C-alpha positions in Angstrom: 63.4 105.0 75.4 63.8 108.0 73.2 67.0 109.9 73.3 67.1 113.4 74.8 68.6 116.4 72.9 71.5 118.0 74.6 71.9 121.7 73.8 74.7 124.1 74.9 73.3 127.4 76.1 74.4 130.3 73.9 74.5 133.9 75.3 73.2 136.8 73.2 76.8 137.8 72.4 77.4 134.3 70.9 79.5 132.9 73.8 78.9 129.3 74.7 80.1 128.8 78.3 80.0 125.0 78.3 81.9 124.8 75.1 84.5 127.2 76.5 84.7 125.2 79.7 85.2 121.9 77.8 88.0 123.5 75.7 89.7 124.5 79.0 89.9 120.9 80.3 92.8 118.5 79.8 92.1 115.8 77.2 91.3 113.0 79.7 88.7 115.1 81.6 87.2 116.4 78.4 86.7 112.7 77.3 85.2 111.8 80.6 82.7 114.8 80.5 81.8 114.0 76.9 81.0 110.4 77.9 78.7 111.7 80.7 77.0 114.0 78.3 76.3 110.9 76.1 74.8 109.1 79.2 72.7 112.2 79.9 71.5 112.2 76.3 70.5 108.6 76.6 68.8 108.6 80.0 67.8 112.3 80.5 65.3 112.7 83.3 65.9 109.1 84.4 69.5 109.7 85.2 70.3 109.7 89.0 73.3 109.7 91.3 76.2 109.2 90.9 75.9 110.7 87.5 73.3 113.4 88.1 72.2 115.4 91.1 69.3 117.8 91.5 70.6 121.0 93.2 67.6 123.3 93.5 64.9 125.1 91.5 65.2 122.7 88.6 68.9 123.0 88.2 70.9 119.8 88.0 74.6 119.0 87.9 76.7 116.1 86.7 80.3 115.5 87.7 83.3 114.1 86.0 86.0 112.8 88.4 89.6 111.8 87.6 91.7 111.2 90.7 91.1 114.2 92.9 90.0 116.5 90.1 86.3 117.1 89.9 84.6 119.0 87.0 80.9 119.9 87.2 78.4 120.9 84.5 75.1 122.6 85.4 72.0 122.0 83.3 68.2 122.0 83.3 65.4 120.2 81.4 63.3 122.0 78.9 60.3 121.0 76.9 60.2 118.2 74.3 63.2 116.2 75.8 65.7 119.1 75.5 68.5 119.4 78.1 70.2 122.7 78.3 73.8 122.7 79.5 74.5 126.1 81.0 78.1 126.2 82.3 80.8 124.2 84.0 83.5 124.6 86.6 86.3 122.7 88.3 85.9 122.1 92.0 89.2 123.2 93.5 88.7 122.4 97.2 86.4 120.7 99.7 83.6 122.7 101.2 84.2 123.6 104.8 81.7 122.0 107.1 80.3 124.0 110.0 80.5 122.7 113.5 77.4 122.6 115.5 
């Protein structure tokens, strides 16, 4: 299986949101996310839950979890085995579920 190429999206002004996000994380979470990026690079489109989840319209996420802290990175697949990481965020609270 050929490796995929992981690319950090760069805005026109030179900002790289995923890089900034990774720098904002504590060391343990940064190591965890870097490991998942390596798994994504190895398995690409073959990667499934619990590592990768399709959200909608070709956008995927992967999650790094340490204790109750959950960091997420959004990405999409491009041509020729390229994976573009767009941005990341820390999930701060559980989503409220609606009652029926």
